[in-house]
KEVEX-276921 format. One record per residue (C-alpha): residue in three letters; x, y, z. Coordinates in nm, 3 decimals. Last residue first. Layout:
// KEVEX-276921
<'ala',<X,Y,Z>>
...
//
This chain:
// KEVEX-276921
<'ala',<-6.127,-0.982,2.569>>
<'asp',<-6.447,-1.188,2.639>>
<'thr',<-6.666,-0.969,2.426>>
<'pro',<-6.427,-0.996,2.133>>
<'ala',<-6.650,-0.825,1.881>>
<'pro',<-6.821,-1.031,1.611>>
<'ile',<-6.708,-0.971,1.254>>
<'asp',<-6.978,-0.834,1.022>>
<'gly',<-6.866,-0.470,1.074>>
<'glu',<-6.681,-0.437,0.741>>
<'ala',<-6.865,-0.527,0.427>>
<'ala',<-6.829,-0.870,0.269>>
<'gly',<-6.581,-0.940,-0.005>>
<'ala',<-6.661,-1.309,0.013>>
<'lys',<-6.307,-1.432,0.058>>
<'val',<-6.228,-1.144,0.291>>
<'gln',<-6.530,-1.214,0.493>>
<'ala',<-6.455,-1.579,0.524>>
<'phe',<-6.115,-1.482,0.656>>
<'ala',<-6.279,-1.261,0.916>>
<'ala',<-6.522,-1.538,1.013>>
<'leu',<-6.234,-1.781,1.046>>
<'ala',<-6.048,-1.548,1.276>>
<'arg',<-6.371,-1.488,1.481>>
<'glu',<-6.417,-1.857,1.530>>
<'arg',<-6.058,-1.917,1.626>>
<'gly',<-6.082,-1.648,1.892>>
<'lys',<-6.402,-1.790,2.022>>
<'gly',<-6.254,-2.137,2.050>>
<'his',<-5.936,-2.010,2.207>>
<'glu',<-6.102,-1.803,2.477>>
<'val',<-5.991,-1.442,2.456>>
<'val',<-5.777,-1.230,2.689>>
<'pro',<-5.694,-1.546,2.883>>
<'ala',<-5.722,-1.506,3.261>>
<'pro',<-5.443,-1.300,3.405>>
<'tyr',<-5.173,-1.410,3.656>>
<'thr',<-5.119,-1.288,4.009>>
<'lys',<-5.450,-1.111,4.010>>
<'gly',<-5.695,-1.236,3.747>>
<'leu',<-5.618,-1.589,3.834>>
<'val',<-5.470,-1.625,4.182>>
<'val',<-5.169,-1.853,4.165>>
<'gly',<-4.969,-1.943,4.473>>
<'ala',<-4.907,-2.292,4.361>>
<'gly',<-5.107,-2.445,4.648>>
<'ser',<-5.390,-2.207,4.572>>
<'leu',<-5.398,-2.300,4.219>>
<'val',<-5.399,-2.669,4.292>>
<'met',<-5.674,-2.618,4.559>>
<'pro',<-5.882,-2.419,4.301>>
<'pro',<-5.873,-2.701,4.040>>
<'ala',<-5.655,-2.629,3.747>>
<'thr',<-5.824,-2.550,3.408>>
<'trp',<-5.746,-2.170,3.435>>
<'pro',<-5.379,-2.259,3.453>>
<'ala',<-5.366,-2.382,3.093>>
<'his',<-5.001,-2.430,2.994>>
<'val',<-4.882,-2.504,3.348>>
<'tyr',<-5.185,-2.720,3.419>>
<'lys',<-5.061,-3.074,3.367>>
<'asp',<-4.700,-2.984,3.429>>
<'pro',<-4.790,-2.907,3.794>>
<'leu',<-4.801,-2.539,3.891>>
<'arg',<-4.510,-2.411,4.105>>
<'ala',<-4.342,-2.202,3.840>>
<'leu',<-4.663,-2.014,3.739>>
<'glu',<-4.559,-1.677,3.889>>
<'pro',<-4.215,-1.747,3.727>>
<'val',<-4.340,-1.670,3.382>>
<'trp',<-4.011,-1.662,3.190>>
<'arg',<-3.828,-1.961,3.330>>
<'arg',<-4.145,-2.153,3.433>>
<'val',<-4.283,-2.115,3.080>>
<'tyr',<-3.971,-2.253,2.916>>
<'arg',<-3.942,-2.544,3.153>>
<'gly',<-4.308,-2.639,3.124>>
<'asp',<-4.227,-3.011,3.093>>
<'pro',<-4.397,-3.045,2.763>>
<'asp',<-4.263,-2.718,2.614>>
<'phe',<-4.304,-2.789,2.245>>
<'lys',<-4.626,-3.001,2.233>>
<'glu',<-4.785,-2.870,2.554>>
<'gly',<-4.721,-2.511,2.462>>
<'gln',<-4.855,-2.561,2.111>>
<'leu',<-5.159,-2.739,2.249>>
<'val',<-5.230,-2.440,2.478>>
<'pro',<-5.157,-2.182,2.211>>
<'asn',<-5.398,-2.340,1.972>>
<'phe',<-5.254,-2.229,1.636>>
<'val',<-5.501,-2.103,1.381>>
<'arg',<-5.463,-2.253,1.038>>
<'phe',<-5.748,-2.081,0.858>>
<'tyr',<-5.505,-1.812,0.735>>
<'pro',<-5.312,-2.071,0.550>>
<'ala',<-4.944,-2.047,0.648>>
<'ala',<-4.771,-1.831,0.382>>
<'asp',<-4.551,-1.944,0.101>>
<'ala',<-4.517,-1.578,0.022>>
<'gly',<-4.732,-1.347,0.222>>
<'cys',<-5.093,-1.301,0.343>>
<'gly',<-5.131,-1.587,0.589>>
<'ala',<-5.079,-1.365,0.894>>
<'ile',<-4.795,-1.581,1.011>>
<'trp',<-4.624,-1.575,0.672>>
<'gln',<-4.682,-1.199,0.650>>
<'trp',<-4.510,-1.166,0.986>>
<'gly',<-4.207,-1.376,0.880>>
<'ala',<-4.164,-1.194,0.549>>
<'ser',<-4.166,-0.856,0.714>>
<'asn',<-3.925,-0.960,1.000>>
<'asn',<-3.689,-1.147,0.776>>
<'ala',<-3.660,-0.875,0.523>>
<'leu',<-3.640,-0.583,0.766>>
<'asp',<-3.404,-0.746,1.004>>
<'ala',<-3.466,-0.708,1.370>>
<'asp',<-3.199,-0.938,1.513>>
<'val',<-3.164,-0.751,1.841>>
<'leu',<-3.546,-0.764,1.865>>
<'thr',<-3.743,-0.500,2.063>>
<'asp',<-3.810,-0.214,1.823>>
<'trp',<-3.859,-0.411,1.508>>
<'phe',<-4.057,-0.678,1.697>>
<'trp',<-4.306,-0.416,1.807>>
<'arg',<-4.328,-0.284,1.447>>
<'glu',<-4.396,-0.632,1.306>>
<'gly',<-4.664,-0.695,1.563>>
<'ala',<-4.839,-0.375,1.458>>
<'gln',<-4.795,-0.457,1.091>>
<'trp',<-4.969,-0.794,1.148>>
<'pro',<-5.291,-0.596,1.230>>
<'gln',<-5.463,-0.704,1.548>>
<'leu',<-5.742,-0.963,1.494>>
<'leu',<-5.704,-1.091,1.857>>
<'his',<-5.724,-1.463,1.799>>
<'lys',<-5.581,-1.441,1.444>>
<'val',<-5.331,-1.159,1.429>>
<'leu',<-5.202,-1.153,1.779>>
<'leu',<-5.242,-1.519,1.867>>
<'ser',<-5.063,-1.623,1.547>>
<'gly',<-4.774,-1.391,1.618>>
<'val',<-4.722,-1.534,1.967>>
<'ile',<-4.716,-1.884,1.833>>
<'met',<-4.492,-1.816,1.532>>
<'arg',<-4.247,-1.624,1.740>>
<'val',<-4.255,-1.917,1.994>>
<'arg',<-4.116,-2.149,1.726>>
<'asn',<-3.835,-1.902,1.646>>
<'his',<-3.726,-1.855,2.011>>
<'met',<-3.738,-1.486,2.111>>
<'trp',<-3.470,-1.224,2.122>>
<'gly',<-3.400,-0.884,2.276>>
<'thr',<-3.316,-1.051,2.610>>
<'glu',<-3.554,-0.918,2.871>>
<'trp',<-3.836,-0.789,2.641>>
<'leu',<-3.822,-1.081,2.403>>
<'gln',<-3.810,-1.338,2.689>>
<'arg',<-4.125,-1.158,2.829>>
<'met',<-4.309,-1.178,2.497>>
<'gly',<-4.217,-1.548,2.465>>
<'ala',<-4.320,-1.648,2.816>>
<'asp',<-4.645,-1.460,2.773>>
<'val',<-4.726,-1.660,2.456>>
<'ile',<-4.638,-1.994,2.618>>
<'pro',<-4.842,-1.893,2.932>>
<'tyr',<-5.160,-1.788,2.759>>
<'gly',<-5.320,-1.531,2.994>>
<'thr',<-5.240,-1.244,2.754>>
<'arg',<-5.017,-1.058,2.999>>
<'gly',<-4.685,-1.071,2.819>>
<'arg',<-4.632,-0.702,2.831>>
<'lys',<-4.666,-0.657,2.450>>
<'trp',<-4.970,-0.883,2.423>>
<'ala',<-5.153,-0.699,2.704>>
<'ala',<-5.066,-0.369,2.546>>
<'met',<-5.180,-0.480,2.205>>
<'leu',<-5.517,-0.597,2.358>>
<'lys',<-5.562,-0.273,2.528>>
<'pro',<-5.470,-0.062,2.220>>
<'asp',<-5.735,-0.242,2.003>>
<'pro',<-5.708,-0.253,1.629>>
<'gln',<-5.989,-0.465,1.485>>
<'trp',<-5.856,-0.596,1.145>>
<'pro',<-6.121,-0.650,0.877>>
<'phe',<-5.882,-0.745,0.589>>
<'asp',<-5.906,-0.489,0.307>>
<'glu',<-5.554,-0.527,0.174>>
<'phe',<-5.575,-0.895,0.252>>
<'arg',<-5.694,-0.992,-0.101>>
<'pro',<-5.376,-0.825,-0.234>>
<'asn',<-5.159,-1.116,-0.138>>
<'leu',<-4.818,-0.969,-0.096>>
<'pro',<-4.961,-0.783,0.205>>
<'arg',<-4.850,-0.417,0.252>>
<'asp',<-4.611,-0.236,0.476>>
<'pro',<-4.284,-0.434,0.514>>
<'leu',<-4.324,-0.609,0.176>>
<'his',<-4.375,-0.298,-0.033>>
<'pro',<-4.035,-0.346,-0.199>>
<'phe',<-4.146,-0.670,-0.364>>
<'his',<-3.850,-0.798,-0.565>>
<'tyr',<-3.574,-0.689,-0.322>>
<'leu',<-3.787,-0.761,-0.014>>
<'leu',<-3.879,-1.109,-0.146>>
<'gly',<-3.512,-1.184,-0.227>>
<'his',<-3.410,-1.088,0.121>>
<'ser',<-3.674,-1.325,0.262>>
<'phe',<-3.550,-1.612,0.040>>
<'glu',<-3.195,-1.551,0.152>>
<'arg',<-3.304,-1.582,0.522>>
<'trp',<-3.491,-1.902,0.426>>
<'ile',<-3.166,-2.025,0.279>>
<'ile',<-2.993,-1.986,0.611>>
<'glu',<-3.276,-2.162,0.777>>
<'arg',<-3.249,-2.456,0.534>>
<'leu',<-2.879,-2.460,0.622>>
<'phe',<-2.977,-2.550,0.978>>
<'ser',<-3.192,-2.851,0.871>>
<'glu',<-2.916,-2.951,0.639>>
<'val',<-2.684,-2.962,0.947>>
<'asn',<-2.922,-3.181,1.143>>
<'glu',<-2.995,-3.433,0.876>>
<'arg',<-2.631,-3.451,0.771>>
<'cys',<-2.526,-3.516,1.130>>
<'ser',<-2.794,-3.791,1.160>>
<'pro',<-2.663,-3.955,0.843>>
<'arg',<-2.315,-3.986,1.000>>
<'lys',<-2.035,-3.861,0.767>>
<'asp',<-1.871,-3.612,1.008>>
<'arg',<-1.569,-3.438,0.854>>
<'ala',<-1.714,-3.338,0.526>>
<'leu',<-2.042,-3.241,0.686>>
<'leu',<-1.857,-3.014,0.927>>
<'gly',<-1.672,-2.852,0.636>>
<'met',<-2.008,-2.784,0.471>>
<'ala',<-2.123,-2.604,0.791>>
<'ala',<-1.805,-2.398,0.806>>
<'his',<-1.839,-2.296,0.440>>
<'trp',<-2.208,-2.206,0.474>>
<'val',<-2.144,-1.992,0.789>>
<'gln',<-1.850,-1.815,0.645>>
<'arg',<-2.035,-1.761,0.316>>
<'pro',<-2.333,-1.622,0.500>>
<'ser',<-2.101,-1.357,0.638>>
<'leu',<-2.048,-1.308,1.013>>
<'glu',<-2.041,-0.986,1.194>>
<'gly',<-2.276,-0.874,0.923>>
<'phe',<-2.525,-0.688,1.151>>
<'his',<-2.803,-0.922,1.048>>
<'leu',<-2.576,-1.231,1.045>>
<'his',<-2.468,-1.171,1.407>>
<'pro',<-2.824,-1.098,1.507>>
<'ser',<-2.941,-1.425,1.346>>
<'leu',<-2.667,-1.650,1.489>>
<'arg',<-2.868,-1.782,1.779>>
<'ser',<-2.788,-2.134,1.658>>
<'thr',<-3.094,-2.301,1.811>>
<'gly',<-3.117,-2.583,2.057>>
<'asp',<-3.045,-2.410,2.383>>
<'met',<-3.352,-2.594,2.530>>
<'gly',<-3.673,-2.470,2.680>>
<'pro',<-3.777,-2.329,2.338>>
<'ile',<-3.799,-2.678,2.183>>
<'asn',<-3.834,-2.651,1.807>>
<'arg',<-3.453,-2.620,1.734>>
<'gly',<-3.403,-2.945,1.936>>
<'gln',<-3.563,-3.168,1.666>>
<'ala',<-3.337,-3.070,1.370>>
<'tyr',<-3.054,-2.968,1.603>>
<'gly',<-3.013,-3.308,1.759>>
<'glu',<-2.648,-3.370,1.804>>
<'cys',<-2.481,-3.273,1.475>>
<'ala',<-2.504,-2.901,1.564>>
<'glu',<-2.307,-2.926,1.886>>
<'ser',<-1.957,-2.825,1.776>>
<'leu',<-2.130,-2.629,1.502>>
<'phe',<-2.299,-2.403,1.764>>
<'arg',<-1.983,-2.340,1.961>>
<'glu',<-1.790,-2.246,1.646>>
<'leu',<-2.063,-2.020,1.528>>
<'arg',<-2.094,-1.848,1.870>>
<'glu',<-1.722,-1.786,1.894>>
<'leu',<-1.716,-1.639,1.551>>
<'ala',<-2.006,-1.403,1.633>>
<'gly',<-1.855,-1.303,1.964>>
<'pro',<-1.523,-1.207,1.787>>
<'glu',<-1.712,-1.022,1.520>>
<'gly',<-1.918,-0.807,1.752>>
<'pro',<-2.204,-0.850,1.999>>
<'lys',<-2.170,-1.091,2.297>>
<'trp',<-2.525,-1.175,2.395>>
<'phe',<-2.739,-1.314,2.686>>
<'ala',<-2.608,-1.135,2.997>>
<'arg',<-2.577,-0.801,2.827>>
<'met',<-2.922,-0.849,2.670>>
<'gly',<-3.073,-0.927,3.005>>
<'gly',<-2.927,-0.608,3.161>>
<'ala',<-3.030,-0.384,2.868>>
<'trp',<-3.371,-0.302,3.026>>
<'asp',<-3.216,-0.245,3.365>>
<'pro',<-2.986,0.027,3.212>>
<'lys',<-3.288,0.257,3.140>>
<'thr',<-3.140,0.516,2.920>>
<'pro',<-3.087,0.266,2.641>>
<'leu',<-2.750,0.269,2.461>>
<'leu',<-2.730,0.433,2.125>>
<'gly',<-2.642,0.774,2.266>>
<'trp',<-2.442,0.898,1.963>>
<'glu',<-2.210,1.080,2.194>>
<'glu',<-2.064,0.744,2.319>>
<'leu',<-1.951,0.629,1.976>>
<'thr',<-1.736,0.938,1.941>>
<'asp',<-1.775,1.146,1.630>>
<'ser',<-1.488,1.152,1.388>>
<'glu',<-1.250,1.398,1.229>>
<'pro',<-1.047,1.265,0.929>>
<'ser',<-0.715,1.085,0.999>>
<'ala',<-0.413,1.248,0.866>>
<'ala',<-0.126,1.059,0.703>>
<'pro',<-0.383,0.820,0.548>>
<'ala',<-0.417,0.474,0.699>>
<'ala',<-0.244,0.161,0.574>>
<'leu',<-0.426,-0.155,0.691>>
<'arg',<-0.282,-0.462,0.849>>
<'asp',<-0.299,-0.843,0.846>>
<'pro',<-0.626,-0.828,0.645>>
<'ala',<-0.911,-1.049,0.766>>
<'pro',<-0.928,-1.395,0.605>>
<'arg',<-1.130,-1.443,0.285>>
<'pro',<-1.387,-1.717,0.300>>
<'glu',<-1.308,-2.028,0.093>>
<'gly',<-1.571,-2.073,-0.172>>
<'ala',<-1.948,-2.091,-0.142>>
<'lys',<-2.071,-2.308,-0.431>>
<'thr',<-2.448,-2.244,-0.424>>
<'arg',<-2.624,-2.341,-0.748>>
<'ala',<-2.811,-2.666,-0.669>>
<'leu',<-2.886,-2.579,-0.306>>
<'val',<-3.016,-2.246,-0.418>>
<'ala',<-3.256,-2.394,-0.670>>
<'lys',<-3.376,-2.663,-0.424>>
<'tyr',<-3.457,-2.388,-0.158>>
<'tyr',<-3.635,-2.179,-0.419>>
<'pro',<-3.843,-2.478,-0.512>>
<'thr',<-3.933,-2.529,-0.141>>
<'phe',<-3.992,-2.160,-0.060>>
<'val',<-4.280,-2.057,-0.271>>
<'lys',<-4.290,-1.699,-0.402>>
<'tyr',<-3.993,-1.731,-0.633>>
<'pro',<-3.914,-1.430,-0.839>>
<'asn',<-4.002,-1.439,-1.206>>
<'gly',<-3.774,-1.532,-1.492>>
<'ala',<-4.022,-1.779,-1.640>>
<'gly',<-3.824,-2.073,-1.492>>
<'ala',<-3.811,-1.932,-1.142>>
<'leu',<-3.535,-1.685,-1.038>>
<'val',<-3.211,-1.702,-0.841>>
<'thr',<-2.976,-1.449,-0.988>>
<'trp',<-3.172,-1.127,-0.924>>
<'pro',<-3.163,-1.176,-0.546>>
<'glu',<-2.782,-1.194,-0.537>>
<'asn',<-2.660,-1.534,-0.409>>
<'leu',<-2.488,-1.630,-0.088>>
<'leu',<-2.591,-1.297,0.074>>
<'asn',<-2.435,-1.020,0.275>>
<'gly',<-2.101,-0.933,0.114>>
<'asn',<-2.203,-0.872,-0.240>>
<'cys',<-2.001,-0.573,-0.357>>
<'ser',<-2.052,-0.207,-0.450>>
<'val',<-1.769,-0.008,-0.615>>
<'ala',<-1.772,0.361,-0.657>>
<'glu',<-1.473,0.529,-0.840>>
<'val',<-1.457,0.902,-0.777>>
<'ser',<-1.459,1.110,-1.090>>
<'ser',<-1.679,1.375,-0.919>>
<'lys',<-1.967,1.288,-1.144>>
<'gln',<-1.900,0.925,-1.057>>
<'leu',<-1.944,1.002,-0.686>>
<'glu',<-2.280,1.161,-0.755>>
<'ala',<-2.407,0.867,-0.954>>
<'lys',<-2.294,0.613,-0.697>>
<'leu',<-2.461,0.818,-0.415>>
<'arg',<-2.798,0.819,-0.589>>
<'ser',<-2.784,0.446,-0.665>>
<'asp',<-2.687,0.390,-0.299>>
<'arg',<-2.976,0.602,-0.167>>
<'glu',<-3.241,0.420,-0.389>>
<'ile',<-3.106,0.068,-0.307>>
<'ser',<-3.083,0.159,0.060>>
<'ala',<-3.443,0.288,0.088>>
<'pro',<-3.572,-0.016,-0.105>>
<'asp',<-3.409,-0.282,0.108>>
<'tyr',<-3.144,-0.489,-0.058>>
<'asn',<-2.817,-0.395,0.110>>
<'arg',<-2.491,-0.406,-0.085>>
<'asn',<-2.134,-0.410,0.041>>
<'trp',<-1.938,-0.084,0.018>>
<'thr',<-1.650,0.076,-0.162>>
<'val',<-1.546,0.442,-0.217>>
<'leu',<-1.240,0.510,-0.440>>
<'ala',<-1.043,0.815,-0.538>>
<'ala',<-1.064,0.989,-0.197>>
<'gly',<-0.952,1.349,-0.185>>
<'thr',<-1.009,1.355,0.184>>
<'glu',<-1.274,1.635,0.212>>
<'ala',<-1.429,1.544,-0.123>>
<'ala',<-1.472,1.185,-0.025>>
<'leu',<-1.590,1.279,0.325>>
<'lys',<-1.859,1.506,0.174>>
<'gly',<-1.984,1.231,-0.062>>
<'val',<-2.001,0.979,0.219>>
<'val',<-2.196,1.221,0.445>>
<'val',<-2.439,1.319,0.170>>
<'asp',<-2.504,0.955,0.073>>
<'ala',<-2.535,0.861,0.433>>
<'pro',<-2.798,1.118,0.541>>
<'gly',<-2.649,1.220,0.887>>
<'arg',<-2.399,1.102,1.137>>
<'arg',<-2.027,1.038,1.133>>
<'leu',<-1.799,0.781,1.274>>
<'val',<-1.449,0.721,1.139>>
<'leu',<-1.290,0.390,1.240>>
<'pro',<-0.905,0.412,1.288>>
<'ala',<-0.686,0.227,1.059>>
<'gly',<-0.371,0.051,1.196>>
<'leu',<-0.478,-0.310,1.208>>
<'arg',<-0.526,-0.298,1.588>>
<'ala',<-0.735,0.008,1.544>>
<'leu',<-0.957,-0.171,1.302>>
<'gly',<-1.033,-0.448,1.554>>
<'asp',<-1.107,-0.194,1.825>>
<'arg',<-1.345,0.000,1.608>>
<'leu',<-1.513,-0.313,1.491>>
<'ala',<-1.570,-0.427,1.857>>
<'ala',<-1.702,-0.081,1.949>>
<'leu',<-1.920,-0.086,1.643>>
<'ser',<-2.077,-0.420,1.751>>
<'his',<-2.130,-0.287,2.100>>
<'his',<-2.314,0.026,1.984>>
<'leu',<-2.501,-0.159,1.710>>
<'trp',<-2.638,-0.412,1.958>>
<'trp',<-2.790,-0.138,2.179>>
<'arg',<-2.932,0.031,1.858>>
<'ser',<-3.086,-0.292,1.751>>
<'ala',<-3.265,-0.326,2.086>>
<'gly',<-3.407,0.026,2.057>>
<'gly',<-3.505,0.014,1.695>>
<'pro',<-3.284,0.079,1.393>>
<'lys',<-3.438,0.326,1.134>>
<'trp',<-3.741,0.157,0.964>>
<'glu',<-3.972,0.452,1.013>>
<'gly',<-3.764,0.657,0.779>>
<'pro',<-3.472,0.447,0.640>>
<'thr',<-3.299,0.759,0.492>>
<'leu',<-3.314,0.976,0.800>>
<'asp',<-3.160,0.766,1.080>>
<'asp',<-2.828,0.744,0.910>>
<'leu',<-2.546,0.663,1.156>>
<'val',<-2.256,0.651,0.913>>
<'phe',<-1.959,0.408,0.949>>
<'leu',<-1.635,0.477,0.776>>
<'pro',<-1.306,0.287,0.739>>
<'ile',<-1.052,0.512,0.564>>
<'val',<-0.795,0.290,0.382>>
<'pro',<-0.464,0.397,0.233>>
<'arg',<-0.460,0.276,-0.137>>
<'gly',<-0.312,-0.052,-0.271>>
<'ser',<-0.636,-0.124,-0.459>>
<'glu',<-0.626,-0.473,-0.301>>
<'val',<-0.698,-0.319,0.031>>
<'ala',<-1.007,-0.136,-0.097>>
<'his',<-1.133,-0.451,-0.264>>
<'ala',<-1.084,-0.657,0.055>>
<'leu',<-1.277,-0.403,0.257>>
<'ala',<-1.568,-0.419,0.022>>
<'pro',<-1.548,-0.802,-0.007>>
<'asn',<-1.562,-0.853,0.373>>
<'asp',<-1.459,-1.214,0.442>>
<'ala',<-1.287,-1.121,0.769>>
<'leu',<-1.290,-0.771,0.900>>
<'arg',<-1.656,-0.752,1.025>>
<'leu',<-1.939,-0.503,1.073>>
<'asp',<-2.109,-0.591,0.735>>
<'gln',<-2.453,-0.425,0.783>>
<'arg',<-2.307,-0.087,0.687>>
<'phe',<-1.937,-0.017,0.661>>
<'trp',<-1.829,0.242,0.402>>
<'val',<-1.470,0.156,0.307>>
<'ile',<-1.313,0.486,0.179>>
<'ala',<-1.017,0.459,-0.034>>
<'pro',<-0.731,0.702,-0.009>>
<'pro',<-0.547,0.908,-0.280>>
<'leu',<-0.203,0.748,-0.333>>
<'thr',<0.102,0.868,-0.136>>
<'pro',<0.043,0.633,0.148>>
<'ser',<0.128,0.344,-0.086>>
<'met',<0.004,-0.003,0.001>>
//
């Protein structure tokens, strides 16, 4: 690298890592001094700027990136504002000849990046965007007619057939920095951490943000993945999932690193059980790719249903029901456990996400967008593509969606996936002393059992906000109304809510 050449700016976004980072590698290979940059842009994403839990994670992930870059010799520059304006100004200020970044696929980023690339080219600054966040670009995996896939299984098979993830690139040994480093904000003055420290306590105990923590988590998961992941991933009371989702969202790991490591495991362990478990995990990685493809091809995904029939769905917004759901006070233990886990740790088990979502949009007839926005603010892995696609799947209005008439019974779901009540007892401690037989339906317990467990329904723990049978009946009536195009007002009100 020659310090006499004009510098290259590496604009970090959702790729907060040094290893297998194509944009960083491109800058290094140019032989230019490197200026690493991160821009806190709360304007371009609009309502989809990072939520509270994501901002907590971002603070710690940036701190890890800052420390890693400092060890390589190039300080991280932090600036705030509309990213295309900030990047353009920094390029002019430093005389940069090259700006590199890894692509994002949400509509706001695509529009902003196109605008920035055009402005940089007017100034004779080379602008290079790379694929550092997906195994395959969304426009490269298409159905036979050249249309985007809307059904997951054929997409999954297509990705399996075409994906040949090569050896991930190692992190650079060192970076040459310009003689004078540009001015930078401090991470602390951005105020990303919550003002109520107790809210972040569970997240601090549960997570280790940053590239080192991501690599540690991947190694730990793969050391256990061959032993029951396919079944264990559905049991919320077990540590049976990878918990890699926030690391992937913030780009502390690349999908290629994950894919390559999983394939390496399959090459070392030839047992059929290992292949079953690892392939089950890789299916989740491909679902992430599927969701990003949906967002790219259908930019309205976060706001409007893919199935236009649901545009006029007779939702019945109710602030009291939403509040009970958010606080984990619905009276359904598996649902309340999930919502409390979310609030304390910034994460919820994937199986439970489906159960709490089903209750909200089907039993309670609350708009899926309301649940989507709560998850956006409280999840550390709040990813616009995954979050939107997941909520549309739950609501029955998206790609490859669960049929709307499939209404999860939260009691049966709890008994099936938390049979010993371990998960409920962990997150709903007021029910901890109930016998297994009643822990998922405390209102069915005899008075003496409730008394012996210290449970007073309606006081220490709420009665269900709606009885399952009535909630299901209302959901089916709403669906029938959509099919028939009936007028609003024909859905019975939740009198037992």
